[in-house]
C-alpha atoms as one frame of an Amber mdcrd trajectory, in Angstrom:
protein
 -14.080  17.661   5.510 -14.590  16.101   2.037 -11.671  15.853  -0.234 -11.500
  18.345  -2.868 -11.824  16.368  -6.314 -11.270  16.939 -10.019 -15.037  17.396
 -10.137 -14.272  20.890  -8.173 -11.464  21.653 -10.585 -11.364  23.712 -13.816
  -8.066  22.323 -15.379  -8.706  22.679 -19.103  -5.348  23.826 -20.752  -3.617
  24.357 -17.201  -0.387  23.148 -16.428  -0.990  20.410 -13.679   1.518  18.640
 -11.306   0.447  15.455 -10.356   2.018  13.231  -7.575   1.473   9.501  -8.430
   3.159   6.180  -7.060   4.564   3.976  -9.923   7.122   2.286  -7.557   7.205
  -1.042  -9.582   9.038  -4.174  -9.100  12.200  -4.055 -11.440  14.604  -6.490
 -12.932  18.024  -5.033 -11.493  20.071  -6.402 -14.451  17.869  -5.219 -17.134
  15.766  -2.437 -15.795  12.867  -4.184 -17.117   9.470  -3.397 -15.046   8.097
  -6.651 -14.089   4.634  -5.436 -13.022   2.919  -2.270 -14.122  -0.164  -2.474
 -11.817   0.761   0.885 -10.182   1.356   2.488 -13.431  -2.021   1.350 -14.821
  -4.055   2.491 -11.555  -3.261   6.053 -12.725  -4.713   5.907 -16.040  -8.222
   6.818 -15.167  -6.706  10.290 -13.769  -4.730  11.044 -16.406  -7.415  10.201
 -18.966  -9.605  12.723 -16.930  -6.790  15.368 -17.353  -6.309  14.755 -20.905
  -7.028  18.471 -21.932  -4.272  19.739 -19.321  -0.520  20.059 -19.793   0.269
  17.149 -17.149   3.488  16.995 -15.291   3.921  13.703 -13.342   6.031  13.503
 -10.101   6.991  10.170  -8.837   9.578   7.980  -7.295  11.030   4.469  -7.645
  12.333   2.650  -4.608  14.501   4.571  -1.997  18.317   5.457  -1.628  20.446
   2.499  -1.187  18.324  -0.147  -2.643  19.099  -2.059  -5.777  16.011  -1.023
  -7.616  16.627   2.621  -6.724  16.778   4.068 -10.354  15.514   6.412 -12.914
  12.044   6.852 -14.302  12.883   6.492 -18.094  11.504   2.957 -18.475   8.283
   3.895 -16.546   7.711   6.739 -19.112   8.103   4.239 -22.023   5.620   2.065
 -20.223   3.138   4.821 -19.568   3.268   5.786 -23.277   2.542   2.180 -24.390
  -0.660   2.255 -22.013  -2.002   5.532 -22.950  -0.993   5.003 -26.594   0.848
   8.439 -26.959   4.101   9.788 -26.126   4.799  10.529 -22.416   7.956  12.633
 -22.392  10.756  12.239 -20.009  13.329  14.486 -18.458  16.243  13.321 -16.250
  15.645  16.328 -13.938  13.196  17.164 -11.233  13.307  20.828 -10.583  16.342
  22.307 -12.383  16.440  24.237 -15.411  15.861  21.355 -17.792  12.651  20.352
 -15.985  11.406  23.564 -15.917  11.884  24.286 -19.621  10.201  20.986 -20.353
   7.330  22.148 -18.217   7.007  25.595 -19.897   6.892  23.931 -23.339   4.137
  21.471 -22.871   1.097  21.839 -25.049  -2.359  20.923 -24.146  -2.956  17.137
 -23.789   0.770  16.428 -23.537   2.251  14.434 -20.585   5.624  14.811 -18.894
   7.328  12.435 -16.310  10.005  14.242 -14.416  12.854  12.193 -12.648  12.664
  10.169  -9.621  11.787  12.680  -6.868  13.778  10.826  -4.241  16.993  11.832
  -6.200  16.124  15.153  -4.331  17.632  15.044  -0.979  14.839  17.410   0.398
  12.500  14.625  -0.499  14.068  12.056   1.810  16.123  13.750   4.637  14.496
  13.370   8.119  15.257  17.218   8.687  12.878  18.248   6.085  10.200  15.511
   6.860   9.853  16.456  10.377   8.718  19.921   9.557   5.227  20.924   8.977
   3.886  21.291   5.273   4.175  24.950   5.394   7.943  24.885   6.077   8.294
  22.048   3.485   6.787  24.254   1.285   9.953  26.367   1.304  12.059  23.816
  -0.280  13.680  24.318  -3.432  11.733  21.353  -5.063   8.313  22.988  -3.997
   9.088  26.701  -4.546  10.706  26.006  -8.147   7.938  23.535  -9.428   4.997
  25.338  -8.101   6.198  28.337  -9.908   5.685  26.696 -13.286   2.312  25.038
 -12.695  -1.253  26.097 -12.063  -2.512  23.172  -9.772  -1.397  20.143  -7.875
  -3.359  16.641  -7.748  -2.293  14.170  -5.525  -3.113  10.733  -6.978  -0.519
   8.744  -4.767  -2.479   6.991  -2.068   0.049   4.466  -1.567   2.660   7.162
   0.075  -0.102   9.356   1.502   1.250   8.169   4.927   4.505   9.866   4.130
   5.051  13.509   5.350   7.399  14.492   2.391   7.408  17.693   0.277   6.019
  15.937  -2.773   3.059  14.653  -0.826   2.108  17.476   1.752   3.682  20.578
   0.593   2.160  21.560  -2.712  -1.164  22.067  -1.296   0.091  24.869   0.937
   1.027  26.905  -2.324  -1.197  25.571  -5.072  -4.979  24.763  -5.693  -5.022
  20.909  -4.886  -7.233  18.241  -5.533  -7.379  14.499  -5.054  -7.041  12.286
  -8.183  -9.506   9.577  -9.317  -7.284   6.771  -7.597  -7.256   8.781  -4.320
 -10.679   9.534  -4.355 -11.652   5.775  -4.926  -9.119   4.692  -2.148 -10.662
   6.947   0.425 -14.290   6.188  -0.429 -13.815   2.370  -0.499 -11.528   2.102
   2.553 -13.863   4.507   4.508 -16.683   1.943   3.708 -14.695  -0.892   5.360
 -14.570   1.083   8.558 -17.864   2.927   8.369 -20.394   0.094   7.041 -22.847
  -1.286   9.473 -22.782  -4.655   7.962 -21.697  -7.465  10.083 -19.748  -9.403
  10.435 -16.513  -7.643   9.752 -13.532  -9.770   9.354  -9.940  -8.420   8.904
  -7.013 -10.689   7.851  -3.319  -9.869   8.905  -0.360 -11.572   7.503   3.017
 -10.692   5.883   5.763  -9.146   7.954   4.389  -5.600   8.758   4.024  -6.894
  12.423   4.225  -3.517  14.395   1.747  -1.809  12.019  -0.715  -4.869  12.011
  -0.677  -4.833  15.842  -1.370  -1.276  15.975  -4.397  -1.582  13.466  -5.587
  -4.618  15.393  -6.000  -2.635  18.595  -7.720   0.187  16.967 -10.164  -2.156
  15.193 -10.906  -4.138  18.143 -11.170  -1.274  20.742 -13.639   0.556  18.422
 -15.753  -2.458  17.789 -15.060  -2.370  14.108 -13.692  -5.824  13.848 -15.708
  -9.036  14.724 -13.100 -11.256  13.692  -9.256 -10.936  13.306  -7.423 -13.607
  11.254  -3.780 -13.876  11.837  -1.061 -15.485   9.655   2.534 -14.968   8.274
   4.907 -13.205  10.944   2.087 -11.475  12.696   0.545 -14.918  13.290   4.016
 -16.348  14.560   4.353 -13.310  17.124   0.897 -13.865  18.375   1.446 -17.749
  18.982   4.592 -17.070  20.814   2.779 -14.404  22.864   0.021 -16.974  23.559
   2.696 -19.273  25.028   3.094 -21.578  21.990   6.695 -22.746  21.349   7.370
 -21.888  17.893  10.867 -23.141  17.499  14.104 -21.667  17.961  14.408 -20.713
  14.174  11.412 -18.882  14.188  11.819 -17.129  17.309  15.360 -16.083  15.834
  13.532 -14.787  12.587  11.380 -12.520  14.829  14.307 -11.456  16.739  16.244
 -10.439  13.579  13.276  -8.245  12.446  13.200  -6.589  15.721   9.758  -7.975
  16.508  10.422  -9.760  19.987  10.059  -6.407  21.616   6.430  -6.550  20.668
   5.594  -9.806  22.426   4.336  -8.064  25.502   2.068  -5.675  23.236   0.861
  -8.978  21.530   0.156 -10.428  24.961  -2.135  -7.704  26.330  -3.976  -7.619
  23.026  -4.784 -11.384  23.320  -5.884 -10.949  27.120  -8.196  -8.107  26.049
  -9.556  -9.133  22.782  -8.698 -12.724  22.539 -12.073 -13.945  21.916 -12.174
 -12.201  18.618  -8.793 -13.055  17.547  -8.033 -16.254  15.595  -4.434 -17.674
  15.631  -3.136 -20.616  13.454  -4.121 -23.953  14.580  -1.594 -25.678  12.623
   1.373 -24.748  10.343   3.400 -25.699   7.120   7.098 -26.165   6.845   9.703
 -27.809   4.559  10.759 -31.364   5.441  12.928 -33.363   3.001  12.245 -30.791
   0.312   8.251 -31.326   0.632   5.506 -29.423   2.441   4.845 -30.943   5.842
   2.185 -29.818   8.397   1.860 -29.804  12.375  -0.583 -28.549  14.905   0.964
 -25.683  16.747   1.140 -27.788  19.874   4.114 -29.617  18.274   5.780 -27.275
  15.839   9.355 -28.564  14.977  12.342 -26.315  14.907  11.827 -25.776  11.217
  11.015 -22.332   9.493   7.093 -21.864   9.434   6.213 -21.226   5.809   2.536
 -21.172   5.675  -0.716 -21.766   7.664  -1.982 -25.362   7.817  -4.935 -27.101
   6.210  -7.034 -26.903   9.446  -6.543 -23.205   9.743  -7.101 -22.565   5.995
 -10.424 -24.557   6.595 -11.468 -22.382   9.570 -10.401 -18.972   8.193 -12.114
 -19.514   4.833 -15.404 -20.681   6.489 -15.182 -17.293   8.470 -14.479 -15.213
   5.453 -17.247 -16.634   3.341 -19.846 -15.752   5.854 -18.711 -12.247   6.138
 -20.376  -8.897   5.182 -17.148  -7.076   5.114 -13.675  -8.400   4.580 -10.234
  -6.721   4.348  -6.951  -8.390   3.970  -3.386  -7.201   4.143  -0.332  -9.385
   3.593   0.223 -13.122   2.514  -0.468 -15.936   4.913   3.178 -17.568   4.067
   6.050 -17.737   1.756   3.947 -17.459  -1.314   6.936 -17.077  -3.512   7.478
 -20.825  -3.289   4.562 -22.470  -5.000   4.005 -25.259  -2.213   3.714 -22.676
   0.398   1.188 -20.138  -1.532  -1.560 -22.414  -0.523  -2.757 -20.476   2.398
  -2.816 -17.149   0.565  -4.520 -18.667  -2.498  -7.325 -20.338  -0.414  -8.114
 -17.033   1.480  -8.148 -15.337  -1.614 -10.664 -17.895  -3.045 -12.730 -17.764
   0.103 -12.817 -13.834  -0.421 -13.893 -14.133  -4.130 -16.644 -16.412  -3.374
 -17.813 -14.199  -0.384 -21.098 -12.118  -1.104 -20.064  -9.255   1.083 -17.727
  -6.302   0.416 -14.055  -7.328  -0.026 -10.833  -5.528  -0.130  -7.348  -6.523
  -0.402  -4.054  -4.202   0.074  -0.381  -4.357  -0.701   1.317  -5.771  -3.756
   1.836  -9.414  -2.868  -1.966 -10.208  -2.267  -2.759  -8.312  -5.664  -0.193
 -10.331  -7.632  -1.631 -13.503  -6.278  -5.006 -12.506  -7.044  -3.883 -11.766
 -10.577  -2.251 -15.059 -11.048  -5.569 -16.913 -10.000  -7.598 -14.550 -12.103
  -9.497 -13.393  -9.134  -9.037  -9.524  -9.245 -12.353  -9.113 -10.763 -14.134
 -11.051  -8.011 -12.703  -8.859  -5.298 -14.603  -5.684  -4.685 -11.697  -3.317
  -4.409  -7.868  -3.780  -4.439  -6.032  -1.027  -2.730  -2.745   0.128  -3.943
  -1.525   0.703  -0.218   0.167  -1.388   1.984   1.131   0.586   5.079  -1.139
   3.477   3.766  -4.205   1.111   3.911  -3.231  -0.413   7.312  -2.978   3.169
   8.984  -6.271   4.217   7.109  -7.902   1.233   8.413  -6.607   2.091  12.060
  -8.556   5.482  11.539  -5.131   7.420  11.722  -4.642  10.611   9.933  -2.562
  10.338   6.673  -0.529  13.452   5.947  -1.228  13.406   2.246  -4.993  13.289
   2.775  -4.951  15.758   5.606  -2.879  18.197   3.301  -5.726  18.083   0.804
  -8.448  18.301   3.363  -6.785  21.181   5.028  -5.994  23.610   2.214  -6.946
  21.937  -0.968  -8.952  23.440  -3.690
């Protein structure tokens, strides 16, 4: 079933509640937003709804983390970007929020407080309930009674079964925003395209999710090549019998990944001819970058893939018809170990095929290298992109498909 989109909607002058994802890196001491990429990603949808009375619903981080804070600074940044005031209220569904929604005029924009300040949004007892029961939460009942329609533009949280993501379509005419529509369209193209070869690059630390996606892509013959790096690559090296050093083994254990070794081994036994593991790695020795082949990895922390691996992976990427990448190849925060991530992105930028990257880390590296315009599509999703590529049903998208419009 196709997603209901804004082309299907008549929202002129209507009060529209729009779920967005503006979760941004923040300087804890000052509250300054360090990267407004996700805020900018929603501007096309806001522009498309410029004749509505628009209410924005969003989150920042999650309870217990240092950057779990209010959205007041986000409202100011939004205002700068759209060149008009974006009103902010430090309330989500209480009397103050409802009064601000009621008084909205045509063309005005209101940002509600961090929705994760509401316990109903985050507690497991609620998230385990089906959407029709989540629609009975105070959050959904009170907000839905003050608006005419719901728009979900938050692809990056589409994998989360939370009231703000899945419950409003149960009680309101609902539509996918411009960003959500573009995400689904472009990521579907990665999966459904008949162009070959298709290359998938997995780095970073989302090891469990990456293994799950690899299995789906390989078993369905979607992937011709799977290139691995980061902690994903380290686990697969260990599963293949490589001695990765006690320090790297311990790093995997601390993250709870050692229990995945058998899964990784089975994957290699079944699909090893299409899976590429690092041939050499980089580490810090005496304060400088050093490299070694995987047959002689010292007991030092693996920080990046090595030159031989970069060359092999880059050659495969340049010849691809479709490339999708998620997660950095190494500890890119340190410039001497950003080489692998940078070179793989450069290879993608020179590839003539359709290229997609996901997750904030790769997007920030691409921006720093001025490569964003040379990548076909940059997804706002990390885990959401991975699960979509695994052909799994994302709750936020399924809610729109099931009862939207």
